[in-house]
C-alpha beads as a LAMMPS data file, in Angstrom:
LAMMPS data file: protein, C-alpha beads

113 atoms
112 bonds

1 atom types
1 bond types

-500.0 500.0 xlo xhi
-500.0 500.0 ylo yhi
-500.0 500.0 zlo zhi

Masses

1 110.0

Atoms # bond

1 1 1 -158.071 55.923 40.464
2 1 1 -161.819 55.913 40.620
3 1 1 -161.984 52.098 42.400
4 1 1 -159.537 53.965 45.129
5 1 1 -161.980 56.595 45.887
6 1 1 -164.999 54.066 46.008
7 1 1 -165.396 54.877 49.578
8 1 1 -166.347 58.419 48.421
9 1 1 -168.283 58.349 45.354
10 1 1 -168.642 62.133 45.583
11 1 1 -164.986 62.892 45.551
12 1 1 -164.531 60.173 42.604
13 1 1 -167.058 61.855 40.367
14 1 1 -165.258 65.271 41.157
15 1 1 -162.025 63.985 40.352
16 1 1 -163.496 61.940 37.099
17 1 1 -164.747 65.169 36.151
18 1 1 -161.634 67.163 36.126
19 1 1 -159.445 64.782 34.869
20 1 1 -162.016 64.517 31.943
21 1 1 -162.169 68.222 31.719
22 1 1 -158.193 68.458 30.887
23 1 1 -158.481 65.595 28.807
24 1 1 -161.176 67.019 26.256
25 1 1 -159.183 70.116 26.527
26 1 1 -156.522 68.645 25.121
27 1 1 -158.298 65.765 22.699
28 1 1 -157.266 62.237 22.535
29 1 1 -153.979 62.055 20.418
30 1 1 -152.162 64.882 22.696
31 1 1 -153.512 62.792 25.965
32 1 1 -152.106 59.763 24.635
33 1 1 -148.830 60.632 23.574
34 1 1 -148.429 62.596 27.223
35 1 1 -149.269 59.912 29.237
36 1 1 -146.608 57.728 26.863
37 1 1 -144.025 60.513 27.151
38 1 1 -144.330 60.636 30.797
39 1 1 -144.669 56.852 31.361
40 1 1 -141.054 56.989 28.805
41 1 1 -139.644 58.944 31.660
42 1 1 -140.434 56.398 34.499
43 1 1 -139.083 53.691 32.342
44 1 1 -142.569 52.141 31.534
45 1 1 -143.323 51.778 28.001
46 1 1 -142.097 53.404 24.780
47 1 1 -142.444 56.650 25.076
48 1 1 -144.147 59.133 22.881
49 1 1 -144.108 58.057 19.351
50 1 1 -143.841 61.892 17.704
51 1 1 -147.100 62.862 16.800
52 1 1 -147.683 65.892 19.284
53 1 1 -145.879 69.008 18.592
54 1 1 -141.880 68.701 20.607
55 1 1 -142.974 71.431 22.805
56 1 1 -145.740 69.560 23.953
57 1 1 -143.823 66.769 24.501
58 1 1 -140.691 68.191 26.437
59 1 1 -142.939 70.179 28.581
60 1 1 -144.653 66.694 29.804
61 1 1 -141.299 65.038 30.016
62 1 1 -139.714 67.958 32.481
63 1 1 -143.314 67.962 34.376
64 1 1 -142.118 64.564 35.886
65 1 1 -138.820 65.197 37.320
66 1 1 -138.167 69.040 36.364
67 1 1 -141.120 71.162 36.708
68 1 1 -139.817 73.854 38.555
69 1 1 -136.938 74.044 35.739
70 1 1 -139.751 74.534 33.236
71 1 1 -138.688 78.565 31.744
72 1 1 -140.882 80.935 30.492
73 1 1 -139.752 80.024 27.329
74 1 1 -140.668 76.981 27.141
75 1 1 -144.326 77.929 28.564
76 1 1 -144.507 80.163 26.036
77 1 1 -143.987 77.801 23.273
78 1 1 -146.388 75.108 24.765
79 1 1 -148.837 78.315 24.617
80 1 1 -148.273 79.069 20.921
81 1 1 -149.310 75.442 20.106
82 1 1 -152.031 74.946 22.480
83 1 1 -153.220 78.061 23.883
84 1 1 -153.232 79.302 27.740
85 1 1 -155.982 76.415 28.463
86 1 1 -154.059 74.187 26.651
87 1 1 -151.100 75.112 28.718
88 1 1 -153.091 74.642 31.793
89 1 1 -154.490 70.924 30.569
90 1 1 -151.263 70.000 29.482
91 1 1 -149.586 70.377 33.306
92 1 1 -152.747 68.349 34.586
93 1 1 -152.809 66.077 32.432
94 1 1 -148.817 65.423 32.751
95 1 1 -149.063 65.880 36.389
96 1 1 -152.173 63.079 37.000
97 1 1 -150.166 60.773 34.418
98 1 1 -147.113 61.225 36.709
99 1 1 -148.951 60.174 39.873
100 1 1 -150.180 57.287 38.445
101 1 1 -147.273 55.824 36.902
102 1 1 -145.894 56.481 40.845
103 1 1 -148.652 54.800 42.315
104 1 1 -148.048 51.565 39.794
105 1 1 -144.452 51.539 40.137
106 1 1 -144.804 51.322 44.030
107 1 1 -147.816 48.499 43.413
108 1 1 -150.684 50.474 44.143
109 1 1 -152.504 49.484 41.391
110 1 1 -155.966 50.950 42.244
111 1 1 -154.298 54.636 42.082
112 1 1 -153.195 54.409 38.732
113 1 1 -155.554 54.681 35.906

Bonds

1 1 1 2
2 1 2 3
3 1 3 4
4 1 4 5
5 1 5 6
6 1 6 7
7 1 7 8
8 1 8 9
9 1 9 10
10 1 10 11
11 1 11 12
12 1 12 13
13 1 13 14
14 1 14 15
15 1 15 16
16 1 16 17
17 1 17 18
18 1 18 19
19 1 19 20
20 1 20 21
21 1 21 22
22 1 22 23
23 1 23 24
24 1 24 25
25 1 25 26
26 1 26 27
27 1 27 28
28 1 28 29
29 1 29 30
30 1 30 31
31 1 31 32
32 1 32 33
33 1 33 34
34 1 34 35
35 1 35 36
36 1 36 37
37 1 37 38
38 1 38 39
39 1 39 40
40 1 40 41
41 1 41 42
42 1 42 43
43 1 43 44
44 1 44 45
45 1 45 46
46 1 46 47
47 1 47 48
48 1 48 49
49 1 49 50
50 1 50 51
51 1 51 52
52 1 52 53
53 1 53 54
54 1 54 55
55 1 55 56
56 1 56 57
57 1 57 58
58 1 58 59
59 1 59 60
60 1 60 61
61 1 61 62
62 1 62 63
63 1 63 64
64 1 64 65
65 1 65 66
66 1 66 67
67 1 67 68
68 1 68 69
69 1 69 70
70 1 70 71
71 1 71 72
72 1 72 73
73 1 73 74
74 1 74 75
75 1 75 76
76 1 76 77
77 1 77 78
78 1 78 79
79 1 79 80
80 1 80 81
81 1 81 82
82 1 82 83
83 1 83 84
84 1 84 85
85 1 85 86
86 1 86 87
87 1 87 88
88 1 88 89
89 1 89 90
90 1 90 91
91 1 91 92
92 1 92 93
93 1 93 94
94 1 94 95
95 1 95 96
96 1 96 97
97 1 97 98
98 1 98 99
99 1 99 100
100 1 100 101
101 1 101 102
102 1 102 103
103 1 103 104
104 1 104 105
105 1 105 106
106 1 106 107
107 1 107 108
108 1 108 109
109 1 109 110
110 1 110 111
111 1 111 112
112 1 112 113
């Protein structure tokens, strides 16, 4: 993504800081699981391996095509696992992973991570 934003170093820096903050809030293991889960929904890779809490992986998978159907109960289950800041970070990480998968699928590798 940073390469795609190379024409705007300020925007690239802000994007990277935003992404990195969300990744730091979840930690590298959960981020990797979420990214694998989202890629799996897109048919890109093996999907999640099961080390992250089930509620987290379920939420991440639903963010791809069913984000408006996520229930309060599902969000509460994630909040119970990660806290409210974690729920927000998970939403960001899943959304960015989804966008990067979609960019890769349509041949825009500079927009993929």
